[in-house]
C-alpha positions in Angstrom: 81.6 -30.5 85.3 78.2 -29.1 86.5 78.4 -26.3 83.9 79.1 -28.8 81.2 76.1 -31.0 82.2 73.7 -28.1 82.6 74.8 -26.7 79.2 74.0 -30.0 77.5 70.7 -30.3 79.3 69.7 -26.8 78.2 70.8 -27.5 74.6 68.7 -30.7 74.6 65.6 -28.7 75.5 66.1 -26.3 72.6 65.0 -29.3 70.5 67.7 -28.7 67.8 67.1 -30.0 64.3 69.2 -30.3 61.2 68.0 -30.0 57.5 69.1 -32.5 55.0 68.9 -31.6 51.3 69.1 -34.4 48.9 68.6 -34.6 45.2 67.0 -37.8 44.1 66.9 -39.0 40.4 64.0 -41.2 39.3 63.1 -42.9 36.0 59.6 -41.3 36.3 57.8 -38.7 38.3 54.2 -38.4 39.2 52.7 -35.6 37.1 50.7 -33.1 39.2 47.1 -32.2 38.7 46.8 -29.2 36.4 43.8 -26.9 36.9 43.1 -24.4 34.2 40.6 -21.5 34.6 39.4 -19.0 32.0 40.0 -15.5 33.4 36.5 -14.6 32.3 33.9 -16.9 33.7 30.9 -16.2 31.6 29.9 -16.7 28.0 27.8 -13.9 26.7 26.0 -16.1 24.2 25.0 -18.6 26.8 24.1 -15.9 29.3 21.8 -14.3 26.7 20.3 -17.7 25.8 19.6 -18.4 29.5 18.2 -14.9 30.0 20.8 -14.1 32.6 22.9 -11.5 30.9 21.2 -8.5 32.5 21.4 -10.1 35.9 25.1 -10.8 35.6 25.9 -7.5 34.0 24.1 -5.7 36.8 25.8 -7.8 39.5 29.3 -7.0 38.3 28.9 -3.5 37.1 26.4 -2.2 39.7 27.8 0.5 42.1 24.9 0.4 44.5 24.0 -2.4 47.0 22.5 -5.6 45.9 19.4 -6.5 47.9 16.3 -8.6 47.7 14.4 -5.9 45.8 17.1 -5.9 43.2 17.2 -9.7 43.0 13.4 -9.9 42.8 13.6 -7.8 39.7 15.4 -10.6 38.0 13.6 -13.4 39.9 17.0 -14.4 41.3 16.5 -14.5 45.1 16.7 -18.3 45.2 19.3 -18.6 42.4 22.7 -19.9 43.4 26.1 -18.8 42.1 26.9 -22.5 41.5 24.0 -22.8 39.1 24.7 -19.4 37.6 28.4 -20.2 37.0 27.9 -23.7 35.7 25.1 -22.8 33.4 26.8 -19.9 31.5 30.5 -20.8 31.9 33.0 -21.6 29.1 32.9 -25.2 28.2 36.0 -27.4 28.1 35.0 -28.5 24.6 35.4 -24.9 23.5 38.4 -24.1 25.7 40.6 -27.0 24.7 41.2 -26.9 21.0 44.0 -29.5 21.0 45.8 -31.5 23.7 48.7 -34.0 23.9 50.1 -35.8 26.9 53.5 -37.4 26.6 53.3 -37.1 22.8 49.9 -38.8 22.7 46.6 -37.1 21.8 44.2 -36.2 24.6 41.2 -34.0 24.7 38.4 -32.4 26.7 37.3 -35.8 27.9 40.6 -36.0 29.9 39.6 -32.9 31.9 37.2 -32.7 34.8 35.2 -29.7 35.7 35.9 -28.3 39.2 34.5 -25.3 41.0 37.4 -23.3 42.5 37.7 -20.0 44.2 38.2 -18.6 40.7 35.1 -20.1 39.3 34.5 -23.0 36.9 37.8 -24.6 36.0 39.0 -27.8 34.4 41.5 -30.2 35.9 43.9 -32.6 34.2 45.0 -35.3 36.6 44.4 -39.1 36.7 44.4 -41.6 34.0 41.1 -43.1 32.9 41.7 -46.1 35.1 42.3 -43.9 38.2 46.1 -44.2 38.2 48.2 -41.1 38.7 49.9 -39.9 35.5 53.7 -40.2 35.4 56.2 -38.5 33.3 59.0 -40.7 32.0 60.9 -38.0 30.1 61.6 -34.3 30.3 61.0 -31.5 27.9 58.0 -29.7 26.5 57.1 -32.4 24.0 56.8 -35.0 26.7 54.5 -33.1 29.1 51.1 -31.6 28.7 50.7 -29.5 25.6 47.5 -27.5 25.1 46.1 -25.1 22.5 43.5 -23.1 24.4 40.7 -20.8 23.1 39.7 -18.4 25.8 36.8 -17.1 23.7 37.5 -13.5 24.4 34.8 -12.7 21.9 32.4 -14.3 24.5 33.7 -12.1 27.3 31.3 -10.1 29.4 31.3 -8.4 32.9 32.2 -10.9 35.6 34.3 -11.4 38.7 37.6 -11.0 36.8 38.7 -8.5 34.2 41.8 -10.1 32.7 42.0 -12.0 29.4 43.8 -15.4 29.3 43.9 -18.3 31.7 45.1 -19.1 35.2 46.9 -22.4 35.8 47.8 -24.2 39.0 49.9 -27.3 39.4 48.9 -29.1 42.7 48.7 -32.4 44.4 45.9 -34.8 43.5 43.2 -34.4 46.1 44.3 -30.9 47.1 41.8 -28.1 46.7 43.1 -25.8 43.9 43.3 -22.2 45.2 43.7 -20.9 41.7 42.5 -17.4 42.5 45.3 -17.0 45.0 48.1 -19.2 43.7 47.5 -19.6 40.0 49.8 -18.4 37.3 48.2 -15.9 34.9 49.0 -16.6 31.2 47.9 -14.1 28.6 46.6 -14.8 25.1 48.7 -14.6 22.0 51.7 -16.3 23.7 53.3 -19.7 23.9 53.9 -20.4 27.6 56.4 -22.9 28.7 56.0 -24.0 32.3 58.9 -26.1 33.5 58.3 -27.9 36.8 60.6 -28.9 39.6 59.5 -31.1 42.5 60.4 -30.2 46.1 59.6 -32.8 48.8 59.4 -31.4 52.3 59.5 -33.6 55.4 58.9 -31.8 58.7 59.3 -32.9 62.4 56.4 -32.9 64.8 56.4 -31.2 68.1 58.4 -30.5 70.2 61.1 -30.2 67.5 58.8 -28.9 64.7 55.3 -27.6 63.9 54.0 -30.3 61.6 50.9 -32.1 62.3 47.7 -33.3 60.8 44.0 -33.3 61.7 40.8 -34.8 60.5 38.7 -32.6 58.3 35.0 -32.6 58.1 34.6 -32.3 54.4 38.0 -33.5 53.0 39.4 -37.0 53.2 43.0 -35.8 52.9 44.7 -33.1 55.0 46.4 -30.2 53.4 46.6 -26.6 54.8 44.4 -25.4 51.9 41.8 -28.1 52.5 41.9 -27.3 56.2 41.3 -23.5 55.6 38.4 -24.2 53.2 37.0 -26.8 55.6 37.0 -24.3 58.6 35.7 -21.5 56.4 32.8 -23.7 55.2 31.9 -24.8 58.7 31.9 -21.3 60.1 29.9 -19.9 57.2 27.4 -22.7 57.6 26.9 -21.7 61.2 26.3 -18.1 60.4 24.5 -18.1 57.1 23.3 -21.7 56.9 25.0 -22.1 53.5 28.3 -22.4 51.7 30.0 -20.6 48.8 29.9 -22.3 45.4 33.4 -23.7 45.6 33.2 -25.0 49.1 32.9 -28.7 49.9 29.9 -30.5 51.3 28.6 -33.8 52.4 25.5 -35.0 50.6 24.5 -31.5 49.8 25.0 -30.1 53.3 25.6 -27.2 53.7 23.6 -26.1 50.7 25.1 -23.5 48.3 24.1 -19.9 49.2 21.4 -18.3 47.2 22.1 -14.9 45.8 20.0 -13.4 48.5 22.0 -15.2 51.2 25.2 -14.3 49.6 24.4 -10.6 49.4 22.4 -10.2 52.6 24.3 -12.5 54.9 27.8 -13.4 53.6 29.0 -10.1 52.2 27.9 -8.0 55.3 29.6 -10.6 57.6 32.5 -11.5 55.4 35.1 -9.7 57.5 33.7 -11.2 60.7 33.9 -14.7 59.1 37.4 -14.2 57.8 38.6 -12.9 61.2 37.2 -16.0 62.9 38.9 -18.3 60.3 42.3 -16.5 60.8 42.0 -16.5 64.6 40.4 -19.8 65.5 41.1 -22.2 62.7 44.2 -24.2 63.3 45.7 -25.6 60.2 49.2 -27.0 61.0 51.9 -27.6 58.5 51.8 -31.1 57.2 54.7 -33.4 58.0 55.1 -34.4 54.5 54.5 -32.0 51.6 55.2 -32.0 47.9 55.6 -28.6 46.1 55.7 -28.0 42.4 58.1 -25.1 41.7 57.3 -23.6 38.2 59.5 -21.5 36.0 57.6 -19.8 33.2 58.9 -18.5 29.9 57.0 -17.1 27.0 57.4 -17.0 23.2 55.2 -15.5 20.5 53.7 -17.6 17.7 55.7 -17.4 14.6 54.2 -15.9 11.5 55.1 -19.1 9.7 52.7 -21.1 11.9 49.8 -18.6 11.7 48.2 -20.0 8.6 48.3 -23.6 9.8 47.1 -22.5 13.2 44.2 -20.6 11.7 43.3 -23.6 9.6 43.3 -25.7 12.8 41.1 -23.4 14.9 38.6 -22.6 12.1 38.2 -26.1 10.8 35.6 -26.9 13.5 32.7 -24.9 14.7 34.8 -22.2 16.2 33.9 -19.8 13.4 30.1 -20.3 13.7 30.4 -19.9 17.5 32.6 -16.8 17.1 30.1 -15.2 14.7 27.2 -16.1 17.0 29.0 -14.6 20.0 29.7 -11.4 18.1 26.0 -11.2 17.2 24.9 -11.8 20.8 27.4 -9.4 22.3 26.4 -6.6 19.9 22.8 -7.2 20.9 22.8 -7.7 24.6 25.6 -5.3 25.6 23.3 -2.3 26.4 25.8 0.4 25.6 26.8 -1.2 22.3 23.3 -2.1 21.2 22.0 1.4 22.2 24.8 3.0 20.2 23.8 0.9 17.2 20.1 1.5 17.9 20.7 5.3 18.1 22.6 5.3 14.8 19.9 3.2 13.0 17.1 5.3 14.6 18.8 8.5 13.4 19.3 6.9 10.0 15.7 5.8 9.8 14.5 9.3 10.7 16.8 11.0 8.2 15.9 8.5 5.5 12.2 9.1 6.2 12.8 12.8 5.5 14.9 12.0 2.5 12.3 9.6 1.1 9.6 12.2 1.6 11.9 14.7 -0.1 12.2 12.3 -3.1 8.6 10.9 -3.2 6.7 14.1 -2.4 8.5 17.3 -2.1 11.0 17.3 -5.0 8.7 15.4 -7.2 5.8 17.8 -6.4 7.9 20.9 -6.9 9.3 19.6 -10.2 5.8 18.7 -11.4 4.5 22.1 -10.2 7.2 24.0 -12.0 6.6 21.9 -15.1 2.9 22.7 -15.1 3.3 26.4 -14.2 6.1 26.8 -16.7 3.9 25.1 -19.3 1.0 27.5 -18.4 3.3 30.6 -18.6 4.9 29.3 -21.8 1.6 28.6 -23.5 0.1 32.0 -22.6 3.2 34.0 -23.3 4.0 32.3 -26.6 0.4 32.6 -27.6 0.5 36.3 -27.1 3.9 36.6 -28.8 2.7 34.6 -31.8 -0.4 36.7 -32.0 1.9 39.7 -32.0 4.0 38.0 -34.7 0.9 37.5 -36.8 -0.1 41.1 -36.4 3.4 42.2 -37.3 3.3 40.0 -40.4 -0.2 41.3 -41.2 1.0 44.9 -40.7 4.0 44.3 -42.9 1.8 42.8 -45.6 -0.6 45.8 -45.3 2.2 48.3 -45.6 3.8 46.5 -48.4 0.7 45.8 -50.4 -1.6 48.7 -49.6 1.1 51.5 -49.5 4.4 50.5 -51.0 2.7 48.6 -53.8 0.9 51.9 -54.5 4.2 53.6 -54.8 5.4 51.0 -57.3 2.2 51.4 -59.3 2.6 55.2 -59.4 6.2 54.9 -60.3 5.4 52.6 -63.2 2.6 54.8 -64.4 3.7 58.4 -63.9 6.5 59.2 -61.5 9.3 57.7 -63.4 8.2 59.2 -66.7 8.3 62.8 -65.6 12.1 63.0 -65.9 12.5 59.9 -67.9 15.3 60.4 -70.5 15.3 64.1 -69.9 18.7 64.7 -71.6 17.3 63.2 -74.8 14.2 65.4 -74.4 16.4 68.5 -74.1 18.4 67.4 -77.1 15.2 67.0 -79.2 13.6 70.2 -78.0 16.7 72.2 -78.7 17.1 70.8 -82.2 13.4 71.4 -83.0 13.7 75.0 -81.8 16.7 75.5 -84.0 14.8 74.0 -86.9 11.9 76.2 -86.1 14.1 79.3 -86.3 16.1 78.2 -89.3 15.8 79.9 -92.7 15.9 76.6 -94.6 12.4 75.7 -93.5 10.1 77.9 -95.7 7.0 75.7 -95.7 4.6 77.3 -93.3 2.7 74.1 -92.9 5.7 72.1 -91.9 6.9 74.9 -89.7 3.6 75.0 -88.0 3.7 71.3 -87.5 7.1 71.5 -85.9 5.9 74.2 -83.6 2.9 72.2 -82.5 5.2 69.2 -81.9 7.4 71.2 -79.5 4.5 72.6 -77.6 2.7 69.3 -77.4 5.8 67.5 -76.2 6.3 70.1 -73.4 2.6 70.1 -72.5 2.6 66.3 -72.4 5.4 66.4 -69.8 3.7 69.2 -67.9 0.7 66.9 -67.7 3.0 64.1 -66.5 4.1 66.5 -63.8 0.5 67.1 -62.9 -0.2 63.4 -62.6 3.1 62.9 -60.7 2.1 65.7 -58.3 -1.3 64.1 -57.9 0.1 60.6 -57.3 2.6 62.1 -54.9 0.0 64.0 -53.1 -2.2 60.9 -52.9 0.7 58.8 -51.6 1.7 61.5 -49.1 -1.8 61.8 -47.9 -2.1 58.0 -47.4 1.0 58.2 -45.3 -0.1 61.2 -43.4 -3.6 59.9 -42.7 -2.8 56.2 -42.6 -5.4 55.5 -45.3 -4.6 52.6 -47.5 -5.0 53.3 -51.2 -5.1 49.6 -52.2 -7.1 47.0 -50.2 -5.4 43.7 -50.5 -6.7 40.8 -48.5 -4.3 39.1 -46.0 -4.8 35.4 -46.1 -8.3 34.8 -44.6 -8.5 38.1 -42.7 -11.4 40.2 -43.8 -10.6 43.3 -45.8 -12.5 45.3 -43.2 -9.5 44.8 -40.9 -7.1 46.5 -43.3 -8.0 50.0 -42.2 -7.2 49.2 -38.6 -4.0 47.2 -39.1 -2.4 50.3 -40.7 0.5 51.5 -38.6 -0.6 55.1 -38.8 1.9 56.6 -36.3 4.7 54.8 -38.1 3.6 56.0 -41.5 3.2 59.5 -40.2 6.6 59.2 -38.5 8.1 58.0 -41.8 7.7 61.5 -43.1 9.3 63.2 -40.2 11.6 60.7 -38.4 14.7 62.4 -39.8 15.8 65.6 -41.3 16.3 63.9 -44.7 12.8 62.5 -44.6 11.4 66.0 -43.8 13.6 67.7 -46.4 12.9 65.4 -49.4 9.2 65.1 -48.6 9.1 68.8 -49.1 11.6 69.0 -52.0 9.9 66.4 -54.2 6.8 68.5 -55.1 9.0 71.6 -55.5 11.1 69.9 -58.1 8.0 68.7 -59.9 6.9 72.3 -60.1 10.3 73.4 -61.3 10.2 70.7 -64.0 6.8 72.0 -65.1 8.1 75.6 -65.0 11.0 74.7 -67.2 8.7 73.0 -69.6 6.5 76.1 -69.7 9.5 78.2 -70.5 10.3 75.9 -73.4 6.7 76.6 -74.7 7.2 80.4 -74.3 10.5 80.2 -76.1 8.8 78.1 -78.9 6.1 80.8 -79.3 8.6 83.5 -79.5 10.7 81.6 -82.0 7.7 80.7 -84.1 6.6 84.3 -84.3 10.0 86.0 -84.7 11.7 83.3 -86.8 14.7 83.8 -84.5 16.0 81.7 -81.5 17.5 83.2 -78.4 20.3 80.6 -77.9 21.3 82.0 -74.5 17.8 81.8 -73.2 17.4 78.3 -74.6 20.6 77.2 -72.9 19.3 78.7 -69.6 16.0 76.9 -69.9 17.7 73.6 -70.7 20.0 74.1 -67.8 17.1 74.7 -65.5 15.2 71.8 -66.9 18.2 69.5 -66.6 18.7 70.6 -63.0 15.0 70.2 -62.1 14.8 66.7 -63.6 18.0 65.7 -62.0 16.9 66.9 -58.6 13.5 65.5 -59.1 14.9 62.0 -59.6 17.1 62.4 -56.6 14.4 63.8 -54.4 12.0 61.0 -55.4 14.7 58.4 -54.6 15.4 60.1 -51.3 11.7 60.2 -50.5 11.4 56.6 -51.3 14.4 55.7 -49.2 13.9 57.9 -46.2 10.1 57.7 -46.0 8.4 55.0 -48.0 11.0 52.2 -47.7 11.8 53.2 -44.1 8.2 52.4 -43.1 8.6 48.9 -44.5 11.9 48.4 -42.8 10.4 49.5 -39.5 7.5 47.1 -39.7 9.8 44.3 -40.7 12.2 45.3 -37.9 9.3 45.1 -35.4 8.5 41.6 -36.8 12.2 40.6 -36.3 12.2 42.1 -32.7 9.0 40.1 -31.8 10.5 37.0 -33.3 13.8 37.5 -31.4 11.9 38.1 -28.1 9.9 35.0 -28.7 13.0 33.0 -29.6 14.8 34.2 -26.4 11.7 33.4 -24.3 11.5 29.9 -25.9 15.2 29.3 -25.3 14.9 30.2 -21.6 11.7 28.1 -21.2 13.2 25.1 -23.1 16.4 25.3 -21.0 14.2 25.2 -17.9 12.1 22.3 -19.3 15.4 20.5 -20.0 16.7 21.0 -16.5 13.4 20.0 -15.0 13.1 16.9 -17.2 16.7 15.9 -16.4 16.0 16.3 -12.7 12.8 14.3 -13.0 14.5 11.6 -15.0 17.4 11.4 -12.5 14.9 11.4 -9.6 13.0 8.5 -11.1 16.2 6.6 -11.8 17.4 7.1 -8.2 13.9 6.1 -6.9 14.1 2.8 -8.8 17.7 2.1 -7.8 19.4 3.5 -4.7 16.2 4.7 -3.0 14.7 1.3 -3.4 17.8 -0.3 -2.1 18.0 2.1 0.8 14.3 1.4 1.6 15.0 -2.3 1.8 18.2 -1.7 3.8 16.3 0.7 6.2 13.7 -1.9 6.8 16.3 -4.5 7.4 18.0 -2.2 9.9 14.7 -1.9 11.8 14.3 -5.7 11.6 17.7 -5.9 13.3 16.4 -3.7 16.1 13.4 -6.0 16.4 15.8 -9.1 16.4 14.4 -10.3 13.1 17.8 -10.4 11.3 21.5 -10.5 12.1 23.9 -7.7 12.3 26.3 -9.5 10.0 23.6 -9.6 7.3 23.0 -5.9 7.9 26.7 -5.2 7.8 27.2 -7.0 4.5 24.5 -4.8 2.9 25.7 -1.5 4.4 29.3 -2.2 3.3 28.4 -3.4 -0.1 29.6 -1.8 -3.3 26.0 -1.0 -4.3 25.5 1.1 -1.2 28.7 3.0 -1.8 27.8 3.5 -5.4 24.4 4.7 -4.3 26.0 7.2 -2.0 28.0 8.6 -4.9 24.9 8.8 -7.0 23.1 10.6 -4.2 25.9 13.0 -3.8 26.0 13.6 -7.5 22.2 14.0 -7.6 22.2 16.6 -4.8 25.1 18.5 -6.4 23.0 18.4 -9.6 19.8 19.5 -7.9 21.6 22.4 -6.1 23.2 23.5 -9.4 20.1 23.1 -11.5 18.0 24.5 -8.6 20.2 27.6 -8.7 19.9 27.7 -12.5 16.1 27.3 -12.3 15.9 30.0 -9.6 17.8 32.4 -11.9 15.9 31.2 -14.9 12.6 32.2 -13.4 13.9 35.7 -13.2 15.1 35.5 -16.8 11.8 34.1 -17.9 9.9 36.8 -16.1 12.0 39.5 -17.8 11.7 37.8 -21.2 7.9 37.7 -20.6 7.9 41.4 -19.6 9.9 42.2 -22.8 7.3 40.4 -24.9 4.5 42.2 -23.2 6.4 45.5 -23.5 6.7 44.8 -27.2 3.0 44.2 -27.4 1.7 47.0 -25.2 4.2 49.7 -26.4 3.5 49.1 -30.1 1.5 52.2 -30.7 1.1 51.2 -34.4 -1.2 48.4 -33.3 -3.3 50.2 -30.8 -6.1 50.8 -33.3 -6.1 47.2 -34.3 -6.1 46.1 -30.5 -9.1 48.4 -30.0 -10.9 47.1 -33.1 -10.4 43.5 -32.0 -11.3 44.4 -28.4 -8.0 43.0 -27.2 -8.3 44.6 -23.8 -5.4 42.7 -22.4 -3.2 44.5 -25.0 -4.5 47.8 -23.8 -3.4 47.4 -20.2 -0.9 49.6 -18.5 2.7 48.2 -18.9 3.6 48.9 -15.3 0.6 46.9 -14.0 1.4 44.0 -16.4 5.0 44.1 -15.5 4.3 44.0 -11.7 1.8 41.2 -12.2 4.3 39.1 -14.3 7.2 39.7 -11.8 5.0 38.9 -8.8 3.7 35.7 -10.4 7.1 34.5 -11.4 8.7 35.5 -8.1 6.1 33.6 -6.2 6.6 30.5 -8.3 10.4 30.9 -8.0 10.3 31.3 -4.2 7.7 28.6 -3.5 9.6 26.1 -5.6 13.2 26.8 -4.8 14.7 23.3 -4.8 17.8 24.5 -2.9 15.7 25.8 0.0 13.6 22.6 -0.1 16.6 20.3 0.1 18.3 22.2 2.8 20.5 19.9 4.8 18.3 16.9 4.4 20.8 15.0 2.2 23.8 16.0 4.3 22.1 14.8 7.5 21.1 11.5 5.9 24.6 10.9 4.4 26.1 11.8 7.8 23.9 9.3 9.5 24.5 6.7 6.8 28.2 7.1 7.0 28.0 6.6 10.7 26.1 3.4 10.3 28.5 2.2 7.6 31.4 3.0 9.8 29.7 1.0 12.6 29.0 -1.9 10.3 32.5 -1.8 8.8 34.0 -1.9 12.3 31.7 -4.9 13.1 32.7 -6.7 9.9 36.3 -6.0 10.8 35.8 -7.5 14.2 34.5 -10.7 12.4 37.9 -11.3 10.7 39.6 -14.4 11.9 43.2 -13.4 11.4 46.4 -12.9 13.4 44.6 -10.5 15.6 41.9 -13.0 16.2 44.5 -15.6 17.2 46.4 -13.1 19.4 43.3 -12.1 21.3 41.8 -15.6 21.8 44.3 -18.3 21.6 47.4 -19.4 23.6 49.6 -22.4 23.6 50.7 -24.0 26.9 53.3 -26.6 27.6 53.7 -28.0 31.2 56.6 -30.4 31.7 59.3 -31.5 34.0 62.6 -29.8 33.5 64.5 -32.9 34.8 63.6 -36.3 36.3 64.8 -35.5 39.8 63.4 -34.0 42.8 64.8 -32.1 45.8 64.1 -33.7 49.1 64.4 -31.4 52.1 64.2 -33.4 55.4 64.2 -32.1 59.0 66.1 -34.5 61.3 66.7 -34.6 65.1 70.0 -32.9 65.8 70.5 -33.9 69.5 68.5 -36.8 71.0 68.3 -38.2 74.6 71.0 -40.7 73.8 73.4 -38.0 72.8 72.6 -36.2 76.0 73.4 -39.2 78.2 76.6 -39.8 76.4 77.7 -36.2 76.9 76.8 -36.4 80.7 78.6 -39.7 81.1 81.6 -38.5 79.3 81.8 -35.4 81.5 81.4 -37.3 84.7 84.1 -39.8 83.7 86.4 -37.0 82.7 86.1 -34.9 85.8 85.2 -37.2 88.8 85.1 -40.8 87.5 82.3 -43.2 88.3 80.9 -43.2 91.9 77.8 -44.2 93.9 77.0 -40.5 94.4 77.1 -40.0 90.7 74.7 -42.8 90.1 72.2 -41.5 92.6 72.4 -38.0 91.1 71.7 -39.5 87.7 68.7 -41.5 89.0 67.4 -38.3 90.7 67.8 -36.4 87.4 65.9 -39.0 85.5 63.1 -39.1 88.1 62.8 -35.3 88.0 62.6 -35.3 84.2 60.0 -38.0 84.2 57.8 -36.1 86.6 58.3 -32.9 84.6 57.2 -34.6 81.3 54.2 -36.2 83.0 53.1 -32.9 84.4 53.4 -31.2 81.0 51.4 -33.9 79.3 48.7 -33.6 82.0 48.6 -29.9 81.6 48.1 -30.2 77.8 45.2 -32.5 78.3 
């Protein structure tokens, strides 16, 4: 029996409990408070507007310590995180794009700003009249549905790096510890948060740990409120301030300034947290309601994208998005410096390009045009002077020498052997008549004899004149002395003696073996013709005296005369062809050579002029089009660096079709200038050689040296080597000093590389401005918070073995083993007395 009683007593003092789990079904359930926090706390556009971007960027990216010196740089020693967060945080009007509760529309006005451990957040809780919201039906359509814009395009360095929101469902009046307990929801998803309520009822001591206590800064007790309350109080004691999310009473304690935060709180944070964990007692509450969420995700269908885009861009989202992109590209140092570097490099390369267009190329083209014109005018002047001299010389040879030959031919030379066969026939017949017996009349016979002799003497005289003419003509060629003195145009006749190509005329007699041969043969055959005629006279004398004719001798003489006349005609023609006419051909050939050299020179010079004119025309065209556009664009880019224009405006220009067309035109121009530059470079060499050839034609014309001397043309009497060197040196200098390829160098490639870099940067910026599916995925999310069912699970702790149960067990044991007796009653009274004393002692000890 004693064992049984003692066992029951020991069991009683273990304070056993039972847990009762009950599922209750209601017609409606109180909807929890929903606190939503943007993962990124700061808006870059607002931070820039408030002049706090650099401070925030430095605070959250700085690797070194933050001290008063650092804060003084930004005049932020007395600035608080509360003011900093609330002034540049995302606004609920921007965060909440659309809202519905229980199928009815709601909006930002139904959310209350709250500062949590995560930063600035917004809570959806009570009705406008202060009543708690209740859900009467289940499902996503009957809970809280939100379309949220996290404005990731506004993101900047801050306390959190994630993109999306954090949500926490909690009891009304309970501090939302979103940073520790919140659910992270990413962008680009449709999140469904199904809620289940769990109600916990705990027992106080000695059977449980539940309890409650009064808090200094919160009206209601919860463990979370208790921890924050204790944390706030202890931080106040040490640093005389509180963190931004901590509670206060009438502004006490004040929010920590940045200097207090970094110089007091952070160095002592571990100490403060240790004190809170060790000395702050925050018991479990006796009654607690928990919201158990289950989260599932879905992606937005492509079918809904267009309507969703229309919804989010119908308001001022687009303008704010564009403004934020502008601001972020300006205030983010790395991004702005990258753009600045690209624009600065572009501006520098464009300055070089513009100088190349406006000064260097233009100057070199002008210089080449002028120098080419000078060279051309001088060289063509000399070539045309030489042409004139050649024409004059040709005229002089033709009129004063060849015309003499024609006159001599007409007067004497052609008559010496003219119709010589008929002459032989007549002479032979007359000789036969003279020897014939039929002719008896002496007078007639004498007359016939005289006729024969006179005919032969007449031809001999022709031979003498022919010899004289030939000798005179030969002498004129040998001595270069003109026989006639024709006047060439307006040139005085006194020049005729000096224009004669004496070496050429002399060379005409000796330039070939035929010329030499027939120059000698012609007078010989004249002499033989005369000799044959004299033999005819001798034969006539003999016949006249002897009355007989030696037929054999006559035949021999006729044969000799025939041969002499025949060879005379041939020798004369050969002399004309190989000597006289050759001289004319030579002076005419020299005229043709000079004309050909001049034509070649003019063709080269005209090609160069054409290339230079084309380049000049193309240069001016580009200066008036793309270079003008690039000048305006370059200035606009500098304006962007000076904050005088937007990057979007700049991007539109840089990515425009006109700029792309201009780039193609520039590339074409520089391909052209390199090709034509190479052509011009080679053409200067060709022009120099063409000029040398003309001067060589002038200086090496020995047939004009006398005339050069007569005219005192000293420039035509120079040494060819000196003239050649001078021409080549001059042309090489012009060629080398004005080489367009060397002038251009890599200027265009550097500029186009810098321009392409800027265009790529601006194209990427324009791409980032597109409000498309990527924009939705990066910035928007849909959220549905609802009850899965209208029931809640109630878990209750109950007393498993109370004092009544103990007495019953003791009484039962006693009645079973010994029955009721006075001794038993006294034992029971003693037991109760001892227990009462024990309880009283314990209570006194606690106090």
